C-alpha angles and dihedrals in degrees: 000000000000122000109260125220088247093055091048089050091051092052090052093048092048093051092048092049095050093046091053093047091050090059093041094099090066088060094047093048088057091062099032089126085084115080116246101251091044090048090054089052089053089048092055097044095048090043093053093050091049094047092047090053090049090050091053095044094051090042094235097136097105088048090049094052089051090061090053087066094058109088097191091050093049091049090052093049091047087059092047088047094057090047091048095047090050090048093049091052095046092048093048092044091050092051098042094049095050098260103120087135089065090051089051090048089051095053093045088056094042099071090051089054088048089059094048091049091046089054095046104039106019101043091239100152113227120216124223095264090051093052087047088055091053091047093050092053091049090048093052093052092044091053091051090052097042101037103029099028091228120131110199092215093161093052094045093045093052093044096049096043095049094044090053092044091054092048093053094046090048090056096039111095094223133107119250097250098052091040091055090047092055092046093051091046090057090055100037102088097046088048093052092045089052095049090048091052104035109013103065093080089057094048093071089058097053121104127212087262092056090050090049090053092046089051090062094040087097099062092032090057102035105036095066089041093053090045089052092048093049093046091050089062094049104046138038117278090235089055089049089054092053094052093046093076088081093077101048090045090057090044092050092053090048093049099048105030104027104032098027099228116175116262102199135175096276095052091040090058095043093047093046092057091043092050088049087055091049092052091051092053095045090047091053093050092048095045092053092044091057094049095057133061111253092250090060102042112119121237 
């Protein structure tokens, strides 16, 4: 089958989203003066405002209100909201506590989870090399736990929450902008309450530069997420997993060579197995691409 314009757009959106996410630690480091949970509350509030403006500009308010009258849709988005909120907190906590390497590990694991979920829930049949990739990732984590006594909770939590979030958003019949608006609305009141109770002490410490960065927190946070949600509905979940290696690779470079985080024996072992899994999956994709004419290559 030929690549459709929709599929090509999906690939472009996914590449853009993962590239921006890979550089996101730089932004968070610039406002690390704000505690992690408080920073997540800021992220929610500014994201809600930005998405609301986008809804009004694109005249989607009537469409949005229609989704609020669909109980099953709202229940699905409540589940995705909880996963998103948890993922945001874990990611911000990892970056602000000098554990960008954990975030990188999480998003190397995440595409392999995407493949497994695609095979189990979306009938996207996985080939032997793809299952080997998943098995190698599991082995790497298991060795870190068994031999080094280190459980990468942050990485596992981020990987699992985002993989499940992507699965729900792929299955939910709602566009990325309206879906993001509903998710931010679910989180808005708790976020504002937290800022009112705990955030005022931090406000006095913020400079004009900090406030300027917070003002763009909305688009910085939501634009890649909307790009991801839109791409997830246009291309196979396994393809999404392949492209997602862009983000953790950029994070790894930042963690080791920019922020100087320690890359000890435990992480070396885990990353080695996961990189081997990544190599298996990439080899499988390239091998199948070479076997078929371009008009028949699956996206």
